[in-house]
N, C-alpha and C positions, 0 to 999 in steps of 0.2 A: 927247489924253492922251499925255503924254510919259513918264510913270512907269507901269511895268507893275505890276499888283497882285501882292502877295506872298501865298503860300499857306502856312499852317502845316502842319508835318508831323504826321501822325496818331500817336497814342500806341502803336499796335500795333507799329510799326517800331522803337521805342525799346528794347525788351527784347532784341531780336535784335542790335541794334547794340552793346549793352553786352557781350553774350556774345562778339561778334566782336572787341571791344576787349580783353577779358580773355584770350582764347585764346592770343595770343602770349606773354603773361606766364606762363601755365600751362605752355606748352610749354618755355619757357626754364627754369623751375624744374625740370621733369621731366628735362631734359638735364643740368642741374647736379647733380641728385640722383644720376643713374645714372653720370655721368662723374667727379664729384668727391667728393660726400659719402659715398656707399655704399662706394667702394673705400678711402677713408680710414678709415672705421669698421672695415672688415675688417682693414686693416693694423694698427690699434690693438689689435684683439682678438687677432690673432696675436702681437703683441709682448707683450701681457699674459700670454698662455699661455706664451710662451718664457721670460719672467721667472719664472713660477711653476714651471717645470721645471728651473731651474738646479740643478746638483749639483756636488759636489766633483770636481776634475780636468777640468772643462770649460774649454776655452780660449775666452776672451771678448775682445771689443773694447769699450772704454768710449767714451763720447761725446767724450772728449778725445783719442781715438786711441791710448790705451794698450792694449797687448796683454798679457794675462797669463793665468795659470791660477788657477782658484778653489781656495783652500785651505780655506776655512771658510764654510759657509752658515748664517746664523742665521735660523731660521724665525720667531722671535718679533719680529724687527725688519727694517728695510729695508736693513741693512748687510751687506755681503759682503766677506770678506777675499780679496784677489787677490794672488798672488805674481807680480811683474813681472820679477824677476831672482832668481837663486839667493840666498836669504837676505833678500830685500827684499820685504816684504809691506805692502800698503796696504789701507785700508778704503775701499770705495766704496759709494755708494748703489745699490740694486738698479735703480732707474729710469735710472741713467746708462749701463747696459750696453745697447749698441745691437745687438750680434749675437753669436752663438755660432759659433765656427769649428769646422767639421767636420774630423775627421782625414782626411788624404788616404788614398785606397784603396791597399791594399798592391799592390806590383808583381806578386806571384805569385798574386793572386786570379784564379780562372778567369773569363774574360769570357763573357758570354752569347753563344751562337751566333747569328750573323746568318743569317736564312733569307731566301732569295729566292723570291718567289712571285708 
């Protein structure tokens, strides 16, 4: 006999093989969730909170790179009036504001003491 007999695989090993084939896909999804999806959702949540807290005299940067000071906030609409130069006011959508600039700390503010320990 030149041809060796072929033996069929038993059914019990089939379910474990399926789990072993799906395990890398599950691990890849878990890595994508914790490294990409979850941080992006947190960033979007923080941005929505920042947009909700906008108030008059905040210095903001729009998506187009325009820096200005908020002169009027309309709570009933998505429009905000921003003064980009003395006497020049533009209306921008709330969603186009990318960040709020924090005022620089005053030079005379007491600095916290550094303790060595």
